[in-house]
All heavy atoms as TSV, in Angstrom:
chain	resi	resn	atom	element	x	y	z
A	1	MET	N	N	-14.940	-38.702	88.942
A	1	MET	CA	C	-14.116	-37.555	89.193
A	1	MET	C	C	-13.573	-37.038	87.864
A	1	MET	O	O	-13.225	-37.823	86.980
A	1	MET	CB	C	-12.958	-37.915	90.124
A	1	MET	CG	C	-11.943	-36.800	90.270
A	1	MET	SD	S	-10.428	-37.300	91.101
A	1	MET	CE	C	-10.706	-36.565	92.692
A	2	SER	N	N	-13.497	-35.721	87.726
A	2	SER	CA	C	-12.877	-35.120	86.560
A	2	SER	C	C	-12.094	-33.882	86.986
A	2	SER	O	O	-12.313	-33.355	88.075
A	2	SER	CB	C	-13.902	-34.783	85.493
A	2	SER	OG	O	-14.855	-33.875	85.994
A	3	TRP	N	N	-11.212	-33.472	86.127
A	3	TRP	CA	C	-10.375	-32.296	86.391
A	3	TRP	C	C	-10.674	-31.226	85.359
A	3	TRP	O	O	-10.992	-31.518	84.210
A	3	TRP	CB	C	-8.900	-32.637	86.282
A	3	TRP	CG	C	-8.354	-33.496	87.378
A	3	TRP	CD1	C	-8.946	-33.831	88.549
A	3	TRP	CD2	C	-7.082	-34.139	87.393
A	3	TRP	NE1	N	-8.116	-34.642	89.292
A	3	TRP	CE2	C	-6.965	-34.856	88.597
A	3	TRP	CE3	C	-6.028	-34.186	86.482
A	3	TRP	CZ2	C	-5.838	-35.582	88.922
A	3	TRP	CZ3	C	-4.906	-34.918	86.816
A	3	TRP	CH2	C	-4.816	-35.606	88.033
A	4	SER	N	N	-10.527	-29.983	85.779
A	4	SER	CA	C	-10.610	-28.873	84.834
A	4	SER	C	C	-9.189	-28.335	84.646
A	4	SER	O	O	-8.397	-28.297	85.602
A	4	SER	CB	C	-11.544	-27.767	85.323
A	4	SER	OG	O	-11.048	-27.155	86.484
A	5	ILE	N	N	-8.882	-27.956	83.424
A	5	ILE	CA	C	-7.550	-27.426	83.109
A	5	ILE	C	C	-7.719	-26.009	82.567
A	5	ILE	O	O	-8.543	-25.763	81.701
A	5	ILE	CB	C	-6.848	-28.263	82.008
A	5	ILE	CG1	C	-6.822	-29.731	82.367
A	5	ILE	CG2	C	-5.418	-27.740	81.781
A	5	ILE	CD1	C	-6.334	-30.619	81.218
A	6	GLU	N	N	-6.931	-25.098	83.113
A	6	GLU	CA	C	-6.940	-23.717	82.658
A	6	GLU	C	C	-5.503	-23.298	82.320
A	6	GLU	O	O	-4.573	-23.688	83.020
A	6	GLU	CB	C	-7.459	-22.775	83.749
A	6	GLU	CG	C	-8.848	-23.088	84.234
A	6	GLU	CD	C	-9.216	-22.300	85.482
A	6	GLU	OE1	O	-8.512	-21.321	85.825
A	6	GLU	OE2	O	-10.213	-22.694	86.125
A	7	VAL	N	N	-5.367	-22.527	81.249
A	7	VAL	CA	C	-4.070	-21.947	80.901
A	7	VAL	C	C	-4.245	-20.438	80.950
A	7	VAL	O	O	-5.124	-19.888	80.287
A	7	VAL	CB	C	-3.596	-22.393	79.499
A	7	VAL	CG1	C	-2.317	-21.662	79.132
A	7	VAL	CG2	C	-3.376	-23.888	79.447
A	8	ASP	N	N	-3.410	-19.776	81.738
A	8	ASP	CA	C	-3.430	-18.325	81.815
A	8	ASP	C	C	-2.664	-17.777	80.605
A	8	ASP	O	O	-1.438	-17.833	80.557
A	8	ASP	CB	C	-2.801	-17.861	83.109
A	8	ASP	CG	C	-2.854	-16.348	83.309
A	8	ASP	OD1	O	-3.039	-15.611	82.304
A	8	ASP	OD2	O	-2.688	-15.900	84.455
A	9	ALA	N	N	-3.411	-17.291	79.624
A	9	ALA	CA	C	-2.816	-16.819	78.380
A	9	ALA	C	C	-1.887	-15.642	78.587
A	9	ALA	O	O	-0.924	-15.451	77.830
A	9	ALA	CB	C	-3.907	-16.472	77.378
A	10	ASP	N	N	-2.123	-14.840	79.617
A	10	ASP	CA	C	-1.263	-13.700	79.897
A	10	ASP	C	C	0.077	-14.102	80.504
A	10	ASP	O	O	1.040	-13.380	80.400
A	10	ASP	CB	C	-1.980	-12.714	80.822
A	10	ASP	CG	C	-3.176	-12.062	80.170
A	10	ASP	OD1	O	-3.161	-11.874	78.935
A	10	ASP	OD2	O	-4.131	-11.730	80.894
A	11	THR	N	N	0.104	-15.281	81.123
A	11	THR	CA	C	1.318	-15.776	81.760
A	11	THR	C	C	2.141	-16.697	80.841
A	11	THR	O	O	3.349	-16.705	80.896
A	11	THR	CB	C	0.974	-16.518	83.068
A	11	THR	OG1	O	0.234	-15.631	83.921
A	11	THR	CG2	C	2.215	-16.987	83.799
A	12	CYS	N	N	1.441	-17.456	79.989
A	12	CYS	CA	C	2.082	-18.431	79.119
A	12	CYS	C	C	3.158	-17.778	78.249
A	12	CYS	O	O	2.939	-16.729	77.647
A	12	CYS	CB	C	1.035	-19.103	78.239
A	12	CYS	SG	S	1.700	-20.324	77.086
A	13	ILE	N	N	4.338	-18.444	78.186
A	13	ILE	CA	C	5.417	-17.948	77.322
A	13	ILE	C	C	5.644	-18.864	76.122
A	13	ILE	O	O	6.553	-18.640	75.329
A	13	ILE	CB	C	6.731	-17.790	78.129
A	13	ILE	CG1	C	7.183	-19.140	78.729
A	13	ILE	CG2	C	6.584	-16.726	79.199
A	13	ILE	CD1	C	8.577	-19.145	79.318
A	14	GLY	N	N	4.822	-19.909	75.992
A	14	GLY	CA	C	4.906	-20.781	74.833
A	14	GLY	C	C	6.126	-21.683	74.813
A	14	GLY	O	O	6.621	-21.985	73.734
A	15	SER	N	N	6.562	-22.146	75.973
A	15	SER	CA	C	7.745	-23.004	76.022
A	15	SER	C	C	7.494	-24.347	75.342
A	15	SER	O	O	8.434	-24.989	74.892
A	15	SER	CB	C	8.180	-23.232	77.468
A	15	SER	OG	O	7.301	-24.115	78.128
A	16	GLY	N	N	6.240	-24.810	75.316
A	16	GLY	CA	C	5.917	-26.059	74.697
A	16	GLY	C	C	6.115	-27.278	75.569
A	16	GLY	O	O	5.885	-28.404	75.139
A	17	MET	N	N	6.517	-27.067	76.822
A	17	MET	CA	C	6.707	-28.187	77.745
A	17	MET	C	C	5.427	-28.998	77.903
A	17	MET	O	O	5.450	-30.234	77.877
A	17	MET	CB	C	7.163	-27.686	79.122
A	17	MET	CG	C	8.536	-27.051	79.116
A	17	MET	SD	S	9.871	-28.225	78.921
A	17	MET	CE	C	9.741	-29.120	80.441
A	18	CYS	N	N	4.306	-28.311	78.025
A	18	CYS	CA	C	3.029	-29.001	78.256
A	18	CYS	C	C	2.663	-29.887	77.063
A	18	CYS	O	O	2.275	-31.041	77.243
A	18	CYS	CB	C	1.917	-28.003	78.548
A	18	CYS	SG	S	1.712	-26.738	77.270
A	19	ALA	N	N	2.804	-29.362	75.865
A	19	ALA	CA	C	2.468	-30.120	74.660
A	19	ALA	C	C	3.420	-31.303	74.469
A	19	ALA	O	O	3.031	-32.345	73.971
A	19	ALA	CB	C	2.484	-29.217	73.433
A	20	GLY	N	N	4.653	-31.133	74.893
A	20	GLY	CA	C	5.618	-32.228	74.809
A	20	GLY	C	C	5.355	-33.329	75.821
A	20	GLY	O	O	5.498	-34.508	75.505
A	21	ILE	N	N	4.925	-32.940	77.013
A	21	ILE	CA	C	4.673	-33.911	78.083
A	21	ILE	C	C	3.295	-34.557	77.938
A	21	ILE	O	O	3.145	-35.753	78.174
A	21	ILE	CB	C	4.781	-33.214	79.459
A	21	ILE	CG1	C	6.252	-32.835	79.710
A	21	ILE	CG2	C	4.253	-34.104	80.576
A	21	ILE	CD1	C	6.457	-31.950	80.921
A	22	ALA	N	N	2.294	-33.777	77.559
A	22	ALA	CA	C	0.913	-34.261	77.489
A	22	ALA	C	C	0.264	-33.863	76.169
A	22	ALA	O	O	-0.670	-33.055	76.131
A	22	ALA	CB	C	0.120	-33.745	78.681
A	23	PRO	N	N	0.742	-34.424	75.040
A	23	PRO	CA	C	0.217	-34.009	73.744
A	23	PRO	C	C	-1.263	-34.326	73.531
A	23	PRO	O	O	-1.907	-33.721	72.678
A	23	PRO	CB	C	1.108	-34.771	72.744
A	23	PRO	CG	C	1.632	-35.928	73.523
A	23	PRO	CD	C	1.773	-35.441	74.937
A	24	ASP	N	N	-1.800	-35.253	74.321
A	24	ASP	CA	C	-3.227	-35.547	74.213
A	24	ASP	C	C	-4.080	-34.455	74.853
A	24	ASP	O	O	-5.295	-34.405	74.637
A	24	ASP	CB	C	-3.565	-36.886	74.874
A	24	ASP	CG	C	-2.976	-38.073	74.127
A	24	ASP	OD1	O	-2.630	-37.920	72.942
A	24	ASP	OD2	O	-2.850	-39.143	74.759
A	25	HIS	N	N	-3.458	-33.582	75.648
A	25	HIS	CA	C	-4.200	-32.585	76.416
A	25	HIS	C	C	-3.891	-31.137	76.045
A	25	HIS	O	O	-4.692	-30.254	76.332
A	25	HIS	CB	C	-3.947	-32.784	77.909
A	25	HIS	CG	C	-4.373	-34.154	78.391
A	25	HIS	ND1	N	-5.678	-34.482	78.608
A	25	HIS	CD2	C	-3.643	-35.267	78.650
A	25	HIS	CE1	C	-5.751	-35.746	79.006
A	25	HIS	NE2	N	-4.528	-36.233	79.033
A	26	PHE	N	N	-2.716	-30.897	75.424
A	26	PHE	CA	C	-2.305	-29.526	75.109
A	26	PHE	C	C	-1.813	-29.410	73.675
A	26	PHE	O	O	-1.199	-30.334	73.144
A	26	PHE	CB	C	-1.160	-29.087	76.041
A	26	PHE	CG	C	-1.535	-29.034	77.486
A	26	PHE	CD1	C	-1.321	-30.136	78.302
A	26	PHE	CD2	C	-2.096	-27.895	78.037
A	26	PHE	CE1	C	-1.673	-30.113	79.643
A	26	PHE	CE2	C	-2.445	-27.863	79.385
A	26	PHE	CZ	C	-2.239	-28.970	80.194
A	27	ASP	N	N	-2.050	-28.256	73.081
A	27	ASP	CA	C	-1.527	-27.877	71.779
A	27	ASP	C	C	-0.868	-26.514	71.915
A	27	ASP	O	O	-1.204	-25.760	72.830
A	27	ASP	CB	C	-2.654	-27.718	70.750
A	27	ASP	CG	C	-2.991	-28.987	70.017
A	27	ASP	OD1	O	-2.103	-29.831	69.824
A	27	ASP	OD2	O	-4.151	-29.127	69.616
A	28	LEU	N	N	0.028	-26.207	70.994
A	28	LEU	CA	C	0.518	-24.837	70.881
A	28	LEU	C	C	-0.214	-24.185	69.736
A	28	LEU	O	O	-0.201	-24.703	68.611
A	28	LEU	CB	C	2.034	-24.797	70.652
A	28	LEU	CG	C	2.904	-25.113	71.842
A	28	LEU	CD1	C	4.377	-24.968	71.453
A	28	LEU	CD2	C	2.600	-24.246	73.041
A	29	VAL	N	N	-0.893	-23.083	69.999
A	29	VAL	CA	C	-1.633	-22.361	68.972
A	29	VAL	C	C	-1.079	-20.938	68.959
A	29	VAL	O	O	-1.074	-20.242	69.979
A	29	VAL	CB	C	-3.143	-22.344	69.292
A	29	VAL	CG1	C	-3.898	-21.519	68.275
A	29	VAL	CG2	C	-3.709	-23.768	69.351
A	30	ASP	N	N	-0.582	-20.529	67.791
A	30	ASP	CA	C	0.041	-19.204	67.635
A	30	ASP	C	C	1.127	-18.998	68.679
A	30	ASP	O	O	1.314	-17.895	69.208
A	30	ASP	CB	C	-1.012	-18.110	67.730
A	30	ASP	CG	C	-2.006	-18.131	66.575
A	30	ASP	OD1	O	-1.614	-18.560	65.470
A	30	ASP	OD2	O	-3.170	-17.756	66.791
A	31	GLY	N	N	1.838	-20.077	69.041
A	31	GLY	CA	C	2.965	-19.984	69.955
A	31	GLY	C	C	2.606	-20.031	71.425
A	31	GLY	O	O	3.478	-19.840	72.272
A	32	TYR	N	N	1.354	-20.293	71.746
A	32	TYR	CA	C	0.933	-20.347	73.153
A	32	TYR	C	C	0.147	-21.614	73.430
A	32	TYR	O	O	-0.521	-22.155	72.547
A	32	TYR	CB	C	0.086	-19.121	73.520
A	32	TYR	CG	C	0.877	-17.839	73.397
A	32	TYR	CD1	C	0.795	-17.049	72.279
A	32	TYR	CD2	C	1.747	-17.457	74.422
A	32	TYR	CE1	C	1.549	-15.889	72.148
A	32	TYR	CE2	C	2.507	-16.310	74.297
A	32	TYR	CZ	C	2.401	-15.525	73.172
A	32	TYR	OH	O	3.150	-14.397	73.056
A	33	SER	N	N	0.182	-22.047	74.680
A	33	SER	CA	C	-0.494	-23.272	75.077
A	33	SER	C	C	-2.015	-23.112	75.019
A	33	SER	O	O	-2.567	-22.075	75.374
A	33	SER	CB	C	-0.091	-23.654	76.504
A	33	SER	OG	O	-0.755	-24.821	76.894
A	34	CYS	N	N	-2.669	-24.184	74.599
A	34	CYS	CA	C	-4.119	-24.229	74.518
A	34	CYS	C	C	-4.538	-25.640	74.931
A	34	CYS	O	O	-3.971	-26.622	74.452
A	34	CYS	CB	C	-4.558	-23.922	73.095
A	34	CYS	SG	S	-6.335	-23.879	72.876
A	35	VAL	N	N	-5.536	-25.725	75.833
A	35	VAL	CA	C	-6.015	-27.045	76.221
A	35	VAL	C	C	-6.924	-27.612	75.143
A	35	VAL	O	O	-7.680	-26.879	74.498
A	35	VAL	CB	C	-6.738	-27.030	77.585
A	35	VAL	CG1	C	-5.797	-26.672	78.691
A	35	VAL	CG2	C	-7.931	-26.115	77.570
A	36	LYS	N	N	-6.813	-28.910	74.928
A	36	LYS	CA	C	-7.670	-29.557	73.929
A	36	LYS	C	C	-9.081	-29.749	74.472
A	36	LYS	O	O	-10.061	-29.636	73.752
A	36	LYS	CB	C	-7.065	-30.893	73.506
A	36	LYS	CG	C	-5.808	-30.739	72.694
A	36	LYS	CD	C	-5.312	-32.076	72.196
A	36	LYS	CE	C	-4.109	-31.892	71.278
A	36	LYS	NZ	N	-3.648	-33.160	70.703
A	37	ASN	N	N	-9.189	-30.068	75.781
A	37	ASN	CA	C	-10.469	-30.235	76.458
A	37	ASN	C	C	-10.353	-29.607	77.849
A	37	ASN	O	O	-9.430	-29.962	78.577
A	37	ASN	CB	C	-10.853	-31.698	76.589
A	37	ASN	CG	C	-11.122	-32.347	75.233
A	37	ASN	OD1	O	-12.031	-31.952	74.526
A	37	ASN	ND2	N	-10.309	-33.334	74.884
A	38	ALA	N	N	-11.260	-28.718	78.182
A	38	ALA	CA	C	-11.195	-28.027	79.460
A	38	ALA	C	C	-11.464	-28.958	80.635
A	38	ALA	O	O	-11.003	-28.705	81.748
A	38	ALA	CB	C	-12.168	-26.854	79.485
A	39	THR	N	N	-12.211	-30.040	80.399
A	39	THR	CA	C	-12.491	-31.006	81.461
A	39	THR	C	C	-12.014	-32.373	80.986
A	39	THR	O	O	-12.323	-32.804	79.883
A	39	THR	CB	C	-14.013	-31.060	81.759
A	39	THR	OG1	O	-14.471	-29.749	82.080
A	39	THR	CG2	C	-14.310	-31.981	82.923
A	40	VAL	N	N	-11.219	-33.016	81.845
A	40	VAL	CA	C	-10.591	-34.296	81.472
A	40	VAL	C	C	-10.685	-35.281	82.645
A	40	VAL	O	O	-10.895	-34.889	83.786
A	40	VAL	CB	C	-9.113	-34.132	81.081
A	40	VAL	CG1	C	-8.970	-33.232	79.876
A	40	VAL	CG2	C	-8.285	-33.602	82.241
A	41	ASP	N	N	-10.513	-36.567	82.314
A	41	ASP	CA	C	-10.340	-37.572	83.361
A	41	ASP	C	C	-8.971	-37.371	83.979
A	41	ASP	O	O	-8.028	-36.931	83.294
A	41	ASP	CB	C	-10.441	-38.976	82.776
A	41	ASP	CG	C	-11.845	-39.329	82.296
A	41	ASP	OD1	O	-12.821	-38.788	82.862
A	41	ASP	OD2	O	-11.959	-40.140	81.369
A	42	PRO	N	N	-8.808	-37.655	85.261
A	42	PRO	CA	C	-7.504	-37.510	85.894
A	42	PRO	C	C	-6.426	-38.281	85.125
A	42	PRO	O	O	-6.640	-39.424	84.715
A	42	PRO	CB	C	-7.713	-38.110	87.284
A	42	PRO	CG	C	-9.163	-37.859	87.566
A	42	PRO	CD	C	-9.839	-38.067	86.233
A	43	ALA	N	N	-5.290	-37.619	84.909
A	43	ALA	CA	C	-4.174	-38.226	84.192
A	43	ALA	C	C	-2.873	-37.643	84.720
A	43	ALA	O	O	-2.754	-36.418	84.862
A	43	ALA	CB	C	-4.302	-37.950	82.691
A	44	GLU	N	N	-1.934	-38.516	84.975
A	44	GLU	CA	C	-0.640	-38.092	85.519
A	44	GLU	C	C	0.082	-37.120	84.583
A	44	GLU	O	O	0.780	-36.213	85.040
A	44	GLU	CB	C	0.238	-39.310	85.807
A	44	GLU	CG	C	1.490	-38.995	86.602
A	44	GLU	CD	C	1.217	-38.444	87.994
A	44	GLU	OE1	O	0.225	-38.857	88.604
A	44	GLU	OE2	O	1.972	-37.575	88.450
A	45	GLN	N	N	-0.092	-37.285	83.267
A	45	GLN	CA	C	0.565	-36.397	82.304
A	45	GLN	C	C	0.095	-34.947	82.481
A	45	GLN	O	O	0.873	-34.020	82.273
A	45	GLN	CB	C	0.276	-36.838	80.860
A	45	GLN	CG	C	0.817	-38.181	80.511
A	45	GLN	CD	C	-0.239	-39.276	80.733
A	45	GLN	OE1	O	-1.241	-39.077	81.395
A	45	GLN	NE2	N	0.037	-40.436	80.206
A	46	VAL	N	N	-1.156	-34.752	82.854
A	46	VAL	CA	C	-1.680	-33.385	83.053
A	46	VAL	C	C	-0.989	-32.739	84.254
A	46	VAL	O	O	-0.583	-31.585	84.204
A	46	VAL	CB	C	-3.219	-33.412	83.244
A	46	VAL	CG1	C	-3.739	-32.036	83.604
A	46	VAL	CG2	C	-3.895	-33.941	81.985
A	47	VAL	N	N	-0.839	-33.504	85.318
A	47	VAL	CA	C	-0.129	-33.001	86.514
A	47	VAL	C	C	1.316	-32.704	86.156
A	47	VAL	O	O	1.854	-31.657	86.507
A	47	VAL	CB	C	-0.211	-33.997	87.680
A	47	VAL	CG1	C	0.709	-33.591	88.830
A	47	VAL	CG2	C	-1.633	-34.127	88.171
A	48	ASP	N	N	1.957	-33.612	85.435
A	48	ASP	CA	C	3.365	-33.424	85.036
A	48	ASP	C	C	3.525	-32.157	84.196
A	48	ASP	O	O	4.481	-31.380	84.372
A	48	ASP	CB	C	3.883	-34.615	84.245
A	48	ASP	CG	C	4.053	-35.863	85.116
A	48	ASP	OD1	O	4.026	-35.742	86.358
A	48	ASP	OD2	O	4.207	-36.959	84.528
A	49	ALA	N	N	2.557	-31.911	83.298
A	49	ALA	CA	C	2.638	-30.713	82.442
A	49	ALA	C	C	2.503	-29.444	83.280
A	49	ALA	O	O	3.265	-28.491	83.089
A	49	ALA	CB	C	1.546	-30.778	81.373
A	50	ALA	N	N	1.562	-29.442	84.209
A	50	ALA	CA	C	1.355	-28.279	85.065
A	50	ALA	C	C	2.581	-28.025	85.940
A	50	ALA	O	O	3.010	-26.876	86.122
A	50	ALA	CB	C	0.107	-28.447	85.919
A	51	GLU	N	N	3.141	-29.101	86.477
A	51	GLU	CA	C	4.326	-28.974	87.345
A	51	GLU	C	C	5.567	-28.544	86.555
A	51	GLU	O	O	6.451	-27.906	87.108
A	51	GLU	CB	C	4.600	-30.299	88.070
A	51	GLU	CG	C	3.506	-30.750	89.023
A	51	GLU	CD	C	3.425	-29.950	90.294
A	51	GLU	OE1	O	4.403	-29.240	90.624
A	51	GLU	OE2	O	2.391	-30.048	90.970
A	52	SER	N	N	5.614	-28.870	85.281
A	52	SER	CA	C	6.797	-28.569	84.451
A	52	SER	C	C	6.734	-27.190	83.805
A	52	SER	O	O	7.765	-26.729	83.288
A	52	SER	CB	C	6.942	-29.629	83.366
A	52	SER	OG	O	7.165	-30.880	83.946
A	53	CYS	N	N	5.591	-26.542	83.807
A	53	CYS	CA	C	5.475	-25.226	83.183
A	53	CYS	C	C	6.422	-24.250	83.879
A	53	CYS	O	O	6.315	-24.050	85.084
A	53	CYS	CB	C	4.038	-24.727	83.264
A	53	CYS	SG	S	3.821	-23.093	82.529
A	54	PRO	N	N	7.338	-23.643	83.134
A	54	PRO	CA	C	8.325	-22.766	83.762
A	54	PRO	C	C	7.739	-21.497	84.387
A	54	PRO	O	O	8.379	-20.877	85.230
A	54	PRO	CB	C	9.301	-22.441	82.634
A	54	PRO	CG	C	8.546	-22.683	81.379
A	54	PRO	CD	C	7.541	-23.764	81.689
A	55	VAL	N	N	6.546	-21.102	83.986
A	55	VAL	CA	C	5.939	-19.895	84.540
A	55	VAL	C	C	4.622	-20.173	85.269
A	55	VAL	O	O	3.887	-19.254	85.622
A	55	VAL	CB	C	5.702	-18.821	83.441
A	55	VAL	CG1	C	7.028	-18.310	82.908
A	55	VAL	CG2	C	4.821	-19.346	82.323
A	56	GLU	N	N	4.335	-21.467	85.537
A	56	GLU	CA	C	3.135	-21.901	86.239
A	56	GLU	C	C	1.865	-21.292	85.635
A	56	GLU	O	O	0.997	-20.787	86.338
A	56	GLU	CB	C	3.236	-21.600	87.741
A	56	GLU	CG	C	4.323	-22.400	88.412
A	56	GLU	CD	C	4.345	-22.253	89.925
A	56	GLU	OE1	O	3.646	-21.362	90.477
A	56	GLU	OE2	O	5.070	-23.029	90.564
A	57	ALA	N	N	1.748	-21.382	84.307
A	57	ALA	CA	C	0.579	-20.842	83.612
A	57	ALA	C	C	-0.580	-21.827	83.586
A	57	ALA	O	O	-1.685	-21.460	83.203
A	57	ALA	CB	C	0.954	-20.452	82.201
A	58	ILE	N	N	-0.346	-23.070	83.990
A	58	ILE	CA	C	-1.362	-24.122	83.926
A	58	ILE	C	C	-1.901	-24.377	85.316
A	58	ILE	O	O	-1.140	-24.576	86.275
A	58	ILE	CB	C	-0.799	-25.414	83.337
A	58	ILE	CG1	C	-0.260	-25.169	81.928
A	58	ILE	CG2	C	-1.848	-26.528	83.336
A	58	ILE	CD1	C	0.572	-26.304	81.381
A	59	LEU	N	N	-3.238	-24.407	85.439
A	59	LEU	CA	C	-3.896	-24.708	86.701
A	59	LEU	C	C	-4.813	-25.896	86.504
A	59	LEU	O	O	-5.665	-25.872	85.594
A	59	LEU	CB	C	-4.689	-23.486	87.185
A	59	LEU	CG	C	-5.386	-23.618	88.530
A	59	LEU	CD1	C	-4.369	-23.830	89.655
A	59	LEU	CD2	C	-6.212	-22.382	88.816
A	60	VAL	N	N	-4.631	-26.923	87.302
A	60	VAL	CA	C	-5.474	-28.120	87.246
A	60	VAL	C	C	-6.261	-28.183	88.540
A	60	VAL	O	O	-5.664	-28.120	89.631
A	60	VAL	CB	C	-4.634	-29.400	87.072
A	60	VAL	CG1	C	-5.516	-30.621	86.964
A	60	VAL	CG2	C	-3.701	-29.273	85.867
A	61	LYS	N	N	-7.580	-28.295	88.419
A	61	LYS	CA	C	-8.440	-28.345	89.599
A	61	LYS	C	C	-9.402	-29.517	89.509
A	61	LYS	O	O	-9.754	-29.951	88.404
A	61	LYS	CB	C	-9.266	-27.062	89.719
A	61	LYS	CG	C	-8.445	-25.806	89.910
A	61	LYS	CD	C	-9.309	-24.606	90.249
A	61	LYS	CE	C	-10.033	-24.071	89.034
A	61	LYS	NZ	N	-10.717	-22.806	89.294
A	62	ASP	N	N	-9.837	-30.000	90.677
A	62	ASP	CA	C	-10.903	-30.989	90.732
A	62	ASP	C	C	-12.167	-30.260	90.262
A	62	ASP	O	O	-12.545	-29.244	90.808
A	62	ASP	CB	C	-11.065	-31.484	92.168
A	62	ASP	CG	C	-12.105	-32.563	92.301
A	62	ASP	OD1	O	-13.270	-32.329	91.867
A	62	ASP	OD2	O	-11.802	-33.624	92.851
A	63	ALA	N	N	-12.804	-30.777	89.215
A	63	ALA	CA	C	-13.955	-30.115	88.623
A	63	ALA	C	C	-15.145	-30.036	89.574
A	63	ALA	O	O	-15.968	-29.115	89.475
A	63	ALA	CB	C	-14.366	-30.797	87.332
A	64	ASP	N	N	-15.231	-30.940	90.515
A	64	ASP	CA	C	-16.360	-30.970	91.436
A	64	ASP	C	C	-16.146	-30.061	92.648
A	64	ASP	O	O	-17.071	-29.342	93.056
A	64	ASP	CB	C	-16.629	-32.402	91.929
A	64	ASP	CG	C	-17.049	-33.322	90.806
A	64	ASP	OD1	O	-17.764	-32.865	89.880
A	64	ASP	OD2	O	-16.671	-34.510	90.838
A	65	THR	N	N	-14.946	-30.067	93.222
A	65	THR	CA	C	-14.715	-29.320	94.451
A	65	THR	C	C	-13.972	-27.999	94.235
A	65	THR	O	O	-13.967	-27.145	95.117
A	65	THR	CB	C	-13.869	-30.187	95.433
A	65	THR	OG1	O	-12.559	-30.376	94.882
A	65	THR	CG2	C	-14.547	-31.511	95.704
A	66	GLY	N	N	-13.293	-27.852	93.099
A	66	GLY	CA	C	-12.481	-26.662	92.861
A	66	GLY	C	C	-11.119	-26.737	93.518
A	66	GLY	O	O	-10.335	-25.783	93.415
A	67	GLU	N	N	-10.827	-27.833	94.217
A	67	GLU	CA	C	-9.540	-28.000	94.878
A	67	GLU	C	C	-8.427	-28.065	93.844
A	67	GLU	O	O	-8.532	-28.761	92.820
A	67	GLU	CB	C	-9.545	-29.280	95.701
A	67	GLU	CG	C	-8.252	-29.531	96.455
A	67	GLU	CD	C	-8.315	-30.815	97.268
A	67	GLU	OE1	O	-9.403	-31.312	97.555
A	67	GLU	OE2	O	-7.223	-31.328	97.598
A	68	ILE	N	N	-7.322	-27.344	94.098
A	68	ILE	CA	C	-6.173	-27.330	93.191
A	68	ILE	C	C	-5.454	-28.664	93.242
A	68	ILE	O	O	-5.074	-29.133	94.322
A	68	ILE	CB	C	-5.224	-26.166	93.482
A	68	ILE	CG1	C	-5.950	-24.840	93.236
A	68	ILE	CG2	C	-3.955	-26.262	92.656
A	68	ILE	CD1	C	-5.166	-23.613	93.655
A	69	VAL	N	N	-5.268	-29.287	92.082
A	69	VAL	CA	C	-4.546	-30.537	91.950
A	69	VAL	C	C	-3.084	-30.246	91.619
A	69	VAL	O	O	-2.176	-30.865	92.156
A	69	VAL	CB	C	-5.186	-31.428	90.874
A	69	VAL	CG1	C	-4.370	-32.685	90.646
A	69	VAL	CG2	C	-6.640	-31.759	91.219
A	70	ALA	N	N	-2.851	-29.270	90.731
A	70	ALA	CA	C	-1.500	-28.921	90.309
A	70	ALA	C	C	-1.508	-27.518	89.756
A	70	ALA	O	O	-2.527	-27.061	89.209
A	70	ALA	CB	C	-0.992	-29.904	89.244
A	71	PRO	N	N	-0.438	-26.761	89.857
A	71	PRO	CA	C	0.823	-27.159	90.482
A	71	PRO	C	C	0.732	-27.135	91.992
A	71	PRO	O	O	-0.104	-26.426	92.570
A	71	PRO	CB	C	1.816	-26.107	89.983
A	71	PRO	CG	C	0.965	-24.880	89.758
A	71	PRO	CD	C	-0.385	-25.416	89.305
A	72	ALA	N	N	1.600	-27.935	92.627
A	72	ALA	CA	C	1.653	-27.963	94.082
A	72	ALA	C	C	2.122	-26.614	94.593
A	72	ALA	O	O	2.936	-25.948	93.963
A	72	ALA	CB	C	2.607	-29.057	94.541
A	73	GLU	N	N	1.565	-26.239	95.698
A	73	GLU	CA	C	1.942	-24.932	96.254
A	73	GLU	C	C	3.189	-25.009	97.067
A	73	GLU	O	O	3.606	-25.979	97.545
A	73	GLU	CB	C	0.803	-24.387	97.115
A	73	GLU	CG	C	-0.405	-24.092	96.237
A	73	GLU	CD	C	-1.442	-23.308	96.957
A	73	GLU	OE1	O	-1.063	-22.395	97.722
A	73	GLU	OE2	O	-2.615	-23.582	96.762
């Protein structure tokens, strides 16, 4: 199983929460969030980062099924 991570660049406000929570998965580039790898092994830090984003700019999905893992609806 693997997850895909997407950051909506139009929604991101560059709070840095994701990079602080999951530095192995996110960077801030020019003040906005950027994923280090679009496909990752499941990791709780990725879910925590998506759930903590103040504008819900991060979407985590099951790479095989497309089912949304985070943020919870």
